[in-house]
KEMAR-57553 format. One record per residue (C-alpha): residue in three letters; x, y, z. Coordinates in nm, 4 decimals, always signed. Example, Ala and Ser with C-alpha at 12.3 -4.5 7.8 and 13.67 -1.06 7.14 Angstrom:
2
+------+----------+----------+----------+
! code !        x !        y !        z !
+------+----------+----------+----------+
!  ALA !  +1.2300 !  -0.4500 !  +0.7800 !
!  SER !  +1.3670 !  -0.1060 !  +0.7140 !
+------+----------+----------+----------+
END
This chain:
370
+------+----------+----------+----------+
! code !        x !        y !        z !
+------+----------+----------+----------+
!  MET !  +8.5716 ! +14.0213 !  +6.4989 !
!  GLN !  +8.6568 ! +13.7041 !  +6.3105 !
!  LEU !  +8.8759 ! +13.4558 !  +6.4976 !
!  SER !  +9.1507 ! +13.2729 !  +6.3122 !
!  GLU !  +9.1517 ! +12.8927 !  +6.3010 !
!  GLN !  +9.4476 ! +12.8875 !  +6.5422 !
!  GLN !  +9.2601 ! +13.1076 !  +6.7922 !
!  LYS !  +8.9494 ! +12.8888 !  +6.7634 !
!  ASN !  +9.1587 ! +12.5771 !  +6.8273 !
!  LEU !  +9.3188 ! +12.7436 !  +7.1306 !
!  LEU !  +8.9775 ! +12.8365 !  +7.2756 !
!  ASN !  +8.8442 ! +12.4885 !  +7.2069 !
!  GLY !  +9.1528 ! +12.3378 !  +7.3728 !
!  LEU !  +9.0990 ! +12.5547 !  +7.6828 !
!  GLY !  +8.7339 ! +12.4550 !  +7.6767 !
!  ILE !  +8.8315 ! +12.0867 !  +7.6819 !
!  VAL !  +9.0582 ! +12.1470 !  +7.9839 !
!  VAL !  +8.7757 ! +12.3235 !  +8.1721 !
!  CYS !  +8.5271 ! +12.0508 !  +8.0799 !
!  LEU !  +8.7735 ! +11.7814 !  +8.1895 !
!  TYR !  +8.8079 ! +11.9559 !  +8.5253 !
!  PHE !  +8.4329 ! +11.9596 !  +8.5842 !
!  PHE !  +8.4094 ! +11.6053 !  +8.4483 !
!  LEU !  +8.6518 ! +11.5029 !  +8.7254 !
!  VAL !  +8.4417 ! +11.7003 !  +8.9746 !
!  GLY !  +8.1411 ! +11.4968 !  +8.8600 !
!  ILE !  +8.3300 ! +11.1666 !  +8.8943 !
!  LYS !  +8.4486 ! +11.2554 !  +9.2442 !
!  GLY !  +8.1003 ! +11.3787 !  +9.3263 !
!  ILE !  +7.9490 ! +11.0416 !  +9.2346 !
!  GLY !  +8.1901 ! +10.8760 !  +9.4768 !
!  GLY !  +8.1084 ! +11.1379 !  +9.7396 !
!  ALA !  +7.7343 ! +11.0742 !  +9.6975 !
!  PHE !  +7.7784 ! +10.6997 !  +9.7482 !
!  LYS !  +7.9861 ! +10.7688 ! +10.0573 !
!  LEU !  +7.7117 ! +10.9942 ! +10.1976 !
!  PHE !  +7.4610 ! +10.7115 ! +10.2048 !
!  GLY !  +7.6730 ! +10.4044 ! +10.1378 !
!  GLY !  +7.9934 ! +10.4248 ! +10.3417 !
!  ASP !  +7.8587 ! +10.2799 ! +10.6645 !
!  ILE !  +7.6595 ! +10.0154 ! +10.4766 !
!  ALA !  +7.9684 !  +9.9144 ! +10.2795 !
!  GLU !  +8.1743 !  +9.8851 ! +10.5967 !
!  GLN !  +7.9100 !  +9.6642 ! +10.7587 !
!  ILE !  +7.9018 !  +9.4465 ! +10.4454 !
!  LEU !  +8.2790 !  +9.4013 ! +10.4619 !
!  LEU !  +8.2534 !  +9.2958 ! +10.8251 !
!  THR !  +8.0166 !  +9.0127 ! +10.7302 !
!  THR !  +8.1657 !  +8.6728 ! +10.8128 !
!  SER !  +8.1739 !  +8.4757 ! +10.4898 !
!  ASN !  +8.3409 !  +8.2107 ! +10.2801 !
!  PRO !  +8.5919 !  +8.3151 ! +10.0089 !
!  PHE !  +8.3293 !  +8.3068 !  +9.7301 !
!  THR !  +8.0987 !  +8.5370 !  +9.9252 !
!  GLY !  +8.4011 !  +8.7507 ! +10.0183 !
!  LEU !  +8.4648 !  +8.8073 !  +9.6472 !
!  PHE !  +8.1146 !  +8.9532 !  +9.6017 !
!  ILE !  +8.1438 !  +9.1498 !  +9.9260 !
!  GLY !  +8.4476 !  +9.3212 !  +9.7718 !
!  ILE !  +8.2526 !  +9.3972 !  +9.4513 !
!  LEU !  +7.9486 !  +9.5443 !  +9.6279 !
!  SER !  +8.1341 !  +9.7466 !  +9.8909 !
!  THR !  +8.3618 !  +9.9025 !  +9.6276 !
!  ALA !  +8.0685 !  +9.9738 !  +9.3930 !
!  LEU !  +7.8965 ! +10.1502 !  +9.6855 !
!  MET !  +8.2012 ! +10.3483 !  +9.7968 !
!  GLN !  +8.3352 ! +10.4025 !  +9.4422 !
!  SER !  +8.6864 ! +10.3394 !  +9.5725 !
!  SER !  +8.8952 ! +10.0237 !  +9.5817 !
!  SER !  +9.1392 ! +10.2108 !  +9.8086 !
!  ALA !  +8.8651 ! +10.2606 ! +10.0695 !
!  THR !  +8.7730 !  +9.8915 ! +10.0538 !
!  THR !  +9.1379 !  +9.7894 ! +10.0830 !
!  SER !  +9.1841 ! +10.0177 ! +10.3859 !
!  ILE !  +8.8903 !  +9.8580 ! +10.5677 !
!  VAL !  +9.0142 !  +9.5094 ! +10.4785 !
!  VAL !  +9.3589 !  +9.5982 ! +10.6172 !
!  GLY !  +9.1944 !  +9.7056 ! +10.9426 !
!  MET !  +8.9979 !  +9.3812 ! +10.9573 !
!  VAL !  +9.3120 !  +9.1732 ! +10.9045 !
!  ALA !  +9.5047 !  +9.3761 ! +11.1629 !
!  GLY !  +9.2191 !  +9.3307 ! +11.4107 !
!  GLY !  +9.2088 !  +8.9555 ! +11.3568 !
!  ALA !  +8.8567 !  +8.9621 ! +11.2060 !
!  ILE !  +8.9766 !  +8.7786 ! +10.8935 !
!  SER !  +9.2948 !  +8.6101 ! +10.7746 !
!  ILE !  +9.5129 !  +8.7124 ! +10.4820 !
!  GLN !  +9.3581 !  +8.4219 ! +10.2891 !
!  GLY !  +9.0125 !  +8.5599 ! +10.3658 !
!  ALA !  +9.1110 !  +8.9139 ! +10.2685 !
!  ILE !  +9.2434 !  +8.8310 !  +9.9216 !
!  PRO !  +8.9031 !  +8.7407 !  +9.7662 !
!  MET !  +8.7720 !  +9.0753 !  +9.8947 !
!  ILE !  +9.0661 !  +9.2522 !  +9.7300 !
!  MET !  +8.9895 !  +9.0704 !  +9.4031 !
!  GLY !  +8.6276 !  +9.1804 !  +9.4343 !
!  ALA !  +8.7369 !  +9.5387 !  +9.4998 !
!  ASN !  +8.9345 !  +9.5268 !  +9.1762 !
!  MET !  +8.6167 !  +9.4298 !  +8.9916 !
!  GLY !  +8.3907 !  +9.6759 !  +9.1752 !
!  THR !  +8.6056 !  +9.9798 !  +9.1011 !
!  THR !  +8.5405 !  +9.9423 !  +8.7252 !
!  VAL !  +8.1746 ! +10.0411 !  +8.7697 !
!  THR !  +8.2692 ! +10.4107 !  +8.7497 !
!  ASN !  +8.3983 ! +10.4080 !  +8.3911 !
!  THR !  +8.1017 ! +10.1908 !  +8.2875 !
!  ILE !  +7.8585 ! +10.4437 !  +8.4360 !
!  VAL !  +8.0496 ! +10.7273 !  +8.2681 !
!  SER !  +8.0073 ! +10.5599 !  +7.9273 !
!  LEU !  +7.6281 ! +10.5838 !  +7.9728 !
!  GLY !  +7.6664 ! +10.9588 !  +7.9194 !
!  HIS !  +7.6918 ! +10.8826 !  +7.5452 !
!  ILE !  +7.3730 ! +10.6744 !  +7.5384 !
!  THR !  +7.1708 ! +10.9146 !  +7.3223 !
!  ARG !  +7.4181 ! +10.8923 !  +7.0308 !
!  ARG !  +7.4206 ! +10.5351 !  +6.9008 !
!  GLN !  +7.7616 ! +10.4955 !  +6.7306 !
!  GLU !  +7.9392 ! +10.7133 !  +6.9826 !
!  PHE !  +7.7785 ! +10.5133 !  +7.2637 !
!  ARG !  +7.8801 ! +10.1821 !  +7.1055 !
!  ARG !  +8.2455 ! +10.2897 !  +7.1094 !
!  ALA !  +8.2279 ! +10.4471 !  +7.4569 !
!  PHE !  +8.0473 ! +10.1523 !  +7.6169 !
!  SER !  +8.2955 !  +9.9045 !  +7.4685 !
!  VAL !  +8.5893 ! +10.0838 !  +7.6338 !
!  GLY !  +8.3813 ! +10.1353 !  +7.9481 !
!  THR !  +8.3335 !  +9.7600 !  +7.9837 !
!  VAL !  +8.6673 !  +9.6227 !  +7.8572 !
!  HIS !  +8.8131 !  +9.6980 !  +8.2024 !
!  ASP !  +8.5182 !  +9.5076 !  +8.3546 !
!  PHE !  +8.5793 !  +9.2017 !  +8.1387 !
!  PHE !  +8.9549 !  +9.2106 !  +8.1969 !
!  ASN !  +8.9013 !  +9.1945 !  +8.5731 !
!  PHE !  +8.6274 !  +8.9301 !  +8.5381 !
!  ILE !  +8.8658 !  +8.7038 !  +8.3466 !
!  ALA !  +9.1498 !  +8.7754 !  +8.5905 !
!  VAL !  +8.9270 !  +8.6612 !  +8.8776 !
!  LEU !  +8.8077 !  +8.3521 !  +8.6857 !
!  ILE !  +9.1721 !  +8.2463 !  +8.6460 !
!  LEU !  +9.3321 !  +8.3604 !  +8.9719 !
!  PHE !  +9.0517 !  +8.3068 !  +9.2249 !
!  PRO !  +9.0467 !  +7.9238 !  +9.1812 !
!  LEU !  +9.4291 !  +7.9248 !  +9.1680 !
!  GLU !  +9.4464 !  +8.1096 !  +9.5008 !
!  LEU !  +9.1899 !  +7.8784 !  +9.6620 !
!  SER !  +9.3729 !  +7.5650 !  +9.5503 !
!  THR !  +9.7357 !  +7.6719 !  +9.6020 !
!  GLY !  +9.7377 !  +7.9883 !  +9.8182 !
!  LEU !  +9.9845 !  +8.1335 !  +9.5672 !
!  ILE !  +9.9013 !  +8.5038 !  +9.6165 !
!  SER !  +9.8729 !  +8.4858 !  +9.9965 !
!  ARG ! +10.2057 !  +8.2994 ! +10.0289 !
!  LEU ! +10.3878 !  +8.5333 !  +9.7900 !
!  SER ! +10.2508 !  +8.8488 !  +9.9554 !
!  THR ! +10.3343 !  +8.7214 ! +10.3049 !
!  SER ! +10.6915 !  +8.6415 ! +10.2005 !
!  LEU ! +10.7454 !  +8.9766 ! +10.0278 !
!  ALA ! +10.5927 !  +9.1718 ! +10.3176 !
!  THR ! +10.8410 !  +9.0054 ! +10.5548 !
!  VAL ! +11.1292 !  +9.1054 ! +10.3273 !
!  PHE ! +11.0219 !  +9.4683 ! +10.2768 !
!  LYS ! +10.8692 !  +9.5481 ! +10.6167 !
!  SER ! +11.1702 !  +9.7548 ! +10.7311 !
!  VAL ! +11.2383 !  +9.9309 ! +10.4008 !
!  GLY ! +11.0275 ! +10.2388 ! +10.4752 !
!  GLY ! +10.7861 ! +10.4095 ! +10.2433 !
!  LEU ! +10.6803 ! +10.7373 ! +10.0983 !
!  LYS ! +10.3823 ! +10.9609 ! +10.1637 !
!  VAL ! +10.2350 ! +11.0630 !  +9.8297 !
!  ALA ! +10.0293 ! +11.3805 !  +9.7873 !
!  ASP !  +9.6992 ! +11.3491 !  +9.6030 !
!  PRO !  +9.6953 ! +11.6391 !  +9.3522 !
!  LEU !  +9.3519 ! +11.5486 !  +9.2190 !
!  LYS !  +9.2024 ! +11.5653 !  +9.5668 !
!  ILE !  +9.3660 ! +11.9028 !  +9.6303 !
!  VAL !  +9.2305 ! +12.0513 !  +9.3070 !
!  VAL !  +8.8852 ! +11.8891 !  +9.2867 !
!  GLU !  +8.7810 ! +11.8286 !  +9.6478 !
!  PRO !  +8.6918 ! +12.1945 !  +9.7347 !
!  VAL !  +8.4372 ! +12.2077 !  +9.4513 !
!  VAL !  +8.2951 ! +11.8661 !  +9.5476 !
!  ASP !  +8.2604 ! +11.9856 !  +9.9085 !
!  LEU !  +8.0845 ! +12.2995 !  +9.7841 !
!  LEU !  +7.8379 ! +12.0898 !  +9.5810 !
!  GLU !  +7.7673 ! +11.8708 !  +9.8842 !
!  SER !  +7.6902 ! +12.1773 ! +10.0951 !
!  LEU !  +7.4663 ! +12.3205 !  +9.8204 !
!  VAL !  +7.2520 ! +12.0039 !  +9.8244 !
!  PHE !  +7.2626 ! +11.9957 ! +10.2078 !
!  ASN !  +7.4582 ! +11.6656 ! +10.2058 !
!  ASN !  +7.1599 ! +11.4852 ! +10.0536 !
!  PRO !  +7.3079 ! +11.1747 !  +9.8851 !
!  TRP !  +7.0375 ! +11.1430 !  +9.6184 !
!  LEU !  +7.0580 ! +11.5073 !  +9.5155 !
!  MET !  +7.4379 ! +11.4848 !  +9.5147 !
!  LEU !  +7.4277 ! +11.1722 !  +9.3002 !
!  LEU !  +7.1868 ! +11.3243 !  +9.0465 !
!  LEU !  +7.3835 ! +11.6509 !  +9.0320 !
!  SER !  +7.7190 ! +11.4713 !  +8.9909 !
!  ILE !  +7.5895 ! +11.2382 !  +8.7182 !
!  GLY !  +7.4338 ! +11.5377 !  +8.5428 !
!  ILE !  +7.7635 ! +11.7304 !  +8.5534 !
!  SER !  +7.9632 ! +11.4266 !  +8.4307 !
!  PHE !  +7.7262 ! +11.3504 !  +8.1437 !
!  TYR !  +7.6994 ! +11.7130 !  +8.0300 !
!  MET !  +8.0767 ! +11.7523 !  +8.0404 !
!  LEU !  +8.1112 ! +11.4339 !  +7.8325 !
!  TYR !  +7.8777 ! +11.5834 !  +7.5742 !
!  LEU !  +8.0773 ! +11.9083 !  +7.5636 !
!  ILE !  +8.4165 ! +11.7309 !  +7.5513 !
!  VAL !  +8.3121 ! +11.5213 !  +7.2511 !
!  LYS !  +8.1614 ! +11.8281 !  +7.0816 !
!  LEU !  +8.4806 ! +12.0297 !  +7.1363 !
!  LEU !  +8.7006 ! +11.7404 !  +7.0217 !
!  ARG !  +8.5056 ! +11.7236 !  +6.6982 !
!  SER !  +8.5394 ! +12.0985 !  +6.6455 !
!  LEU !  +8.9157 ! +12.0597 !  +6.6573 !
!  VAL !  +9.1017 ! +11.8906 !  +6.3744 !
!  LEU !  +9.0591 ! +11.5274 !  +6.4806 !
!  GLU !  +9.3366 ! +11.4095 !  +6.2512 !
!  LYS !  +9.5868 ! +11.6247 !  +6.4446 !
!  ILE !  +9.4637 ! +11.4981 !  +6.7828 !
!  GLU !  +9.4794 ! +11.1374 !  +6.6630 !
!  ALA !  +9.8303 ! +11.1944 !  +6.5310 !
!  PHE !  +9.9387 ! +11.3351 !  +6.8685 !
!  PHE !  +9.8045 ! +11.0382 !  +7.0659 !
!  ASN !  +9.9301 ! +10.7859 !  +6.8110 !
!  THR ! +10.2791 ! +10.9397 !  +6.7982 !
!  TYR ! +10.3464 ! +11.0257 !  +7.1615 !
!  ILE ! +10.1216 ! +10.8300 !  +7.3983 !
!  PHE !  +9.9531 ! +10.5274 !  +7.2427 !
!  LYS ! +10.1993 ! +10.4469 !  +6.9642 !
!  THR ! +10.2832 ! +10.1106 !  +7.1248 !
!  ALA ! +10.1115 !  +9.8926 !  +7.3834 !
!  LEU ! +10.4060 !  +9.9475 !  +7.6200 !
!  ARG ! +10.3692 ! +10.3260 !  +7.6017 !
!  GLY !  +9.9960 ! +10.2997 !  +7.6680 !
!  PHE ! +10.0592 ! +10.0649 !  +7.9614 !
!  LEU ! +10.3218 ! +10.2943 !  +8.1165 !
!  PHE ! +10.1073 ! +10.6029 !  +8.0659 !
!  GLY !  +9.8132 ! +10.4313 !  +8.2373 !
!  ALA ! +10.0300 ! +10.3218 !  +8.5311 !
!  VAL ! +10.2010 ! +10.6600 !  +8.5789 !
!  LEU !  +9.8818 ! +10.8634 !  +8.5392 !
!  THR !  +9.6961 ! +10.6425 !  +8.7885 !
!  PHE !  +9.9827 ! +10.6692 !  +9.0366 !
!  THR !  +9.9711 ! +11.0478 !  +8.9951 !
!  VAL !  +9.5948 ! +11.0950 !  +9.0386 !
!  GLN !  +9.5665 ! +10.7935 !  +9.2761 !
!  SER !  +9.2498 ! +10.6595 !  +9.1147 !
!  SER !  +9.2150 ! +10.3978 !  +8.8410 !
!  SER !  +8.8470 ! +10.4978 !  +8.8083 !
!  VAL !  +8.9481 ! +10.8487 !  +8.7057 !
!  THR !  +9.2220 ! +10.7258 !  +8.4710 !
!  THR !  +8.9982 ! +10.4830 !  +8.2839 !
!  SER !  +8.7036 ! +10.7260 !  +8.2783 !
!  LEU !  +8.9187 ! +10.9942 !  +8.1131 !
!  VAL !  +8.9604 ! +10.7908 !  +7.7927 !
!  VAL !  +8.5873 ! +10.7136 !  +7.7539 !
!  PRO !  +8.5046 ! +11.0410 !  +7.5707 !
!  LEU !  +8.8198 ! +11.0061 !  +7.3573 !
!  VAL !  +8.7090 ! +10.6638 !  +7.2353 !
!  GLY !  +8.3510 ! +10.7854 !  +7.2008 !
!  ALA !  +8.4708 ! +11.0671 !  +6.9732 !
!  GLY !  +8.6769 ! +10.8233 !  +6.7660 !
!  VAL !  +9.0141 ! +10.9703 !  +6.8685 !
!  LEU !  +9.1287 ! +10.6410 !  +7.0282 !
!  THR !  +9.0334 ! +10.2776 !  +6.9792 !
!  ILE !  +8.9607 ! +10.0037 !  +7.2304 !
!  TYR !  +9.2800 !  +9.8243 !  +7.1178 !
!  GLN !  +9.4928 ! +10.1271 !  +7.2082 !
!  VAL !  +9.3208 ! +10.1785 !  +7.5428 !
!  PHE !  +9.3270 !  +9.8159 !  +7.6617 !
!  PRO !  +9.6992 !  +9.8088 !  +7.7687 !
!  TYR !  +9.6436 ! +10.1526 !  +7.9236 !
!  THR !  +9.3723 ! +10.0031 !  +8.1515 !
!  ILE !  +9.6082 !  +9.7194 !  +8.2513 !
!  GLY !  +9.8643 !  +9.9838 !  +8.3481 !
!  ALA !  +9.5968 ! +10.1682 !  +8.5467 !
!  ASN !  +9.5188 !  +9.8466 !  +8.7351 !
!  ILE !  +9.8794 !  +9.8198 !  +8.8482 !
!  GLY !  +9.9275 ! +10.1933 !  +8.9055 !
!  THR !  +9.6392 ! +10.2070 !  +9.1533 !
!  THR !  +9.8201 !  +9.9625 !  +9.3862 !
!  ILE ! +10.1517 ! +10.1526 !  +9.3989 !
!  THR ! +10.0289 ! +10.4323 !  +9.6258 !
!  ALA !  +9.8787 ! +10.1829 !  +9.8717 !
!  ASN ! +10.2053 !  +9.9887 !  +9.8830 !
!  LEU ! +10.4096 ! +10.3044 !  +9.9505 !
!  ALA ! +10.1674 ! +10.4041 ! +10.2250 !
!  ALA ! +10.1798 ! +10.0537 ! +10.3767 !
!  LEU ! +10.5602 ! +10.0589 ! +10.3696 !
!  SER ! +10.5609 ! +10.3863 ! +10.5604 !
!  THR ! +10.3439 ! +10.2381 ! +10.8382 !
!  GLY ! +10.5780 !  +9.9453 ! +10.9027 !
!  ASN ! +10.2660 !  +9.7310 ! +10.9603 !
!  VAL ! +10.3355 !  +9.3844 ! +10.8151 !
!  LEU !  +9.9656 !  +9.2981 ! +10.7810 !
!  ALA !  +9.8865 !  +9.6216 ! +10.5962 !
!  LEU ! +10.1849 !  +9.5618 ! +10.3688 !
!  THR ! +10.0796 !  +9.2018 ! +10.3032 !
!  VAL !  +9.7287 !  +9.3024 ! +10.1890 !
!  SER !  +9.8575 !  +9.5832 !  +9.9650 !
!  ILE ! +10.1233 !  +9.3554 !  +9.8116 !
!  ALA !  +9.8558 !  +9.0903 !  +9.7490 !
!  HIS !  +9.6597 !  +9.3520 !  +9.5513 !
!  LEU !  +9.9703 !  +9.4344 !  +9.3457 !
!  ILE ! +10.0527 !  +9.0663 !  +9.2829 !
!  PHE !  +9.6954 !  +8.9969 !  +9.1686 !
!  ASN !  +9.7074 !  +9.2786 !  +8.9118 !
!  VAL ! +10.0591 !  +9.1945 !  +8.7900 !
!  LEU !  +9.9725 !  +8.8256 !  +8.7462 !
!  ALA !  +9.6495 !  +8.9194 !  +8.5663 !
!  GLY !  +9.8446 !  +9.1335 !  +8.3196 !
!  LEU ! +10.1128 !  +8.8667 !  +8.2667 !
!  ILE !  +9.8550 !  +8.5931 !  +8.2072 !
!  ILE !  +9.6093 !  +8.7828 !  +7.9854 !
!  TRP !  +9.8138 !  +9.0283 !  +7.7759 !
!  PRO ! +10.0959 !  +8.8116 !  +7.6254 !
!  VAL !  +9.8610 !  +8.5364 !  +7.4973 !
!  ARG !  +9.6790 !  +8.6678 !  +7.1901 !
!  ALA !  +9.3843 !  +8.4299 !  +7.2251 !
!  ILE !  +9.3251 !  +8.5337 !  +7.5883 !
!  ARG !  +9.4044 !  +8.9010 !  +7.5215 !
!  HIS !  +9.1205 !  +8.9288 !  +7.2710 !
!  ILE !  +8.8556 !  +8.7754 !  +7.4992 !
!  PRO !  +8.7834 !  +9.0928 !  +7.7037 !
!  ILE !  +8.8022 !  +9.3096 !  +7.3904 !
!  ASN !  +8.5671 !  +9.0849 !  +7.1920 !
!  ALA !  +8.3287 !  +9.0502 !  +7.4882 !
!  ALA !  +8.3178 !  +9.4285 !  +7.5391 !
!  GLU !  +8.2565 !  +9.4931 !  +7.1687 !
!  ALA !  +7.9833 !  +9.2274 !  +7.1503 !
!  LEU !  +7.8062 !  +9.3711 !  +7.4557 !
!  SER !  +7.8396 !  +9.7269 !  +7.3211 !
!  ARG !  +7.6733 !  +9.6246 !  +6.9915 !
!  LEU !  +7.3795 !  +9.4801 !  +7.1853 !
!  ALA !  +7.3701 !  +9.7887 !  +7.4101 !
!  ALA !  +7.3607 ! +10.0219 !  +7.1087 !
!  ARG !  +7.0512 !  +9.8376 !  +6.9788 !
!  ASN !  +6.8743 !  +9.8206 !  +7.3158 !
!  ARG !  +6.9522 ! +10.1002 !  +7.5622 !
!  LEU !  +6.8128 !  +9.9022 !  +7.8582 !
!  ILE !  +7.0921 !  +9.6437 !  +7.8317 !
!  PRO !  +7.3757 !  +9.8656 !  +7.9670 !
!  ILE !  +7.1612 !  +9.9821 !  +8.2596 !
!  ILE !  +7.0641 !  +9.6241 !  +8.3443 !
!  PHE !  +7.4298 !  +9.5193 !  +8.3100 !
!  VAL !  +7.5456 !  +9.7774 !  +8.5669 !
!  LEU !  +7.2635 !  +9.7093 !  +8.8141 !
!  VAL !  +7.2883 !  +9.3292 !  +8.7965 !
!  ILE !  +7.6658 !  +9.2770 !  +8.7841 !
!  PHE !  +7.7698 !  +9.5379 !  +9.0404 !
!  TYR !  +7.4717 !  +9.5504 !  +9.2771 !
!  LEU !  +7.1924 !  +9.2908 !  +9.2498 !
!  LEU !  +7.4056 !  +8.9788 !  +9.1928 !
!  PRO !  +7.6491 !  +9.0598 !  +9.4778 !
!  ILE !  +7.3568 !  +9.1323 !  +9.7139 !
!  ILE !  +7.1947 !  +8.7959 !  +9.6298 !
!  VAL !  +7.5218 !  +8.6048 !  +9.6748 !
!  ILE !  +7.5963 !  +8.7807 ! +10.0066 !
!  LEU !  +7.2456 !  +8.7130 ! +10.1405 !
!  LEU !  +7.2658 !  +8.3467 ! +10.0378 !
!  GLY !  +7.6156 !  +8.3212 ! +10.1838 !
!  GLY !  +7.4952 !  +8.4748 ! +10.5086 !
!  ARG !  +7.2127 !  +8.2225 ! +10.5340 !
!  GLY !  +7.4572 !  +7.9402 ! +10.4679 !
!  THR !  +7.6810 !  +8.0679 ! +10.7471 !
!  HIS !  +7.3938 !  +8.0799 ! +10.9982 !
!  ALA !  +7.2475 !  +7.7438 ! +10.8919 !
+------+----------+----------+----------+
END
């Protein structure tokens, strides 16, 4: 029986939905694997006494290990509440967490590594979020150290809003995906390495299928849909990124979702960039609502500091054309190099998110004990 073009498109569309679901399972599974053998280590790293510069890299490494800036922020809140560190000491860790959480979409882009042009596009959008947060830290970290701007603003706002009350937000993604992730963990007997390999394998294979299915559909129609309804303007892209991240409660998931779309040529890095800025802000909203509901001023102060950092980063980088193009140009330049030499992206991930932070933390620890 011969299927009509409309029926084929419908089946392909359903196939994309199924593949997206298992892609999300893979993403969550990667985070689950790191938690199986990295959660305790990450918590111990965060408890390391350090100077602000070392604290920045502690935030990067712990979040890269736990695959969750929310988890890092929660531990930091506990440390502040327990008097282990001050608000001023917590903010560099929050900045580092913002940088560390981008490792997920960068790893996801490696799923396209066998197809050169597709990989070049995917890796550029996988790293533009990295470069945006790098530049944000380069600007705001020295500003915070010299003026205490973020810590003073967050302390003042927390005092104002402490009695407002908050809202408990359900996590729909966790409800839908978590049972399958738990099943996978039990199938590999909670072995972190097997879980990591299985999750990466699922994510990469789903990426391959998503791109294949996207190409089998009429790409012009898909592009027209995104261009007309979602990414027509930078503001729409920004709002969509913020709302979607608030809904799924994970900027890693939000930014990873667009990697195959850019890889397939449906979207461009220029369309996705404001979307990632929105995701950065959206990921802090849930934490702020949760902190408001606790009535804990210290918890609220840390979560507001995270929001202020991301809002200031967007206000500083996006409106100025010359600054706005730096992360985009850097990501495209790195992706061209990565497409020519496939070792470069792997080295980039290992060095920036793991080796460099470990070296800085070890050196900082020695300096503290000297």
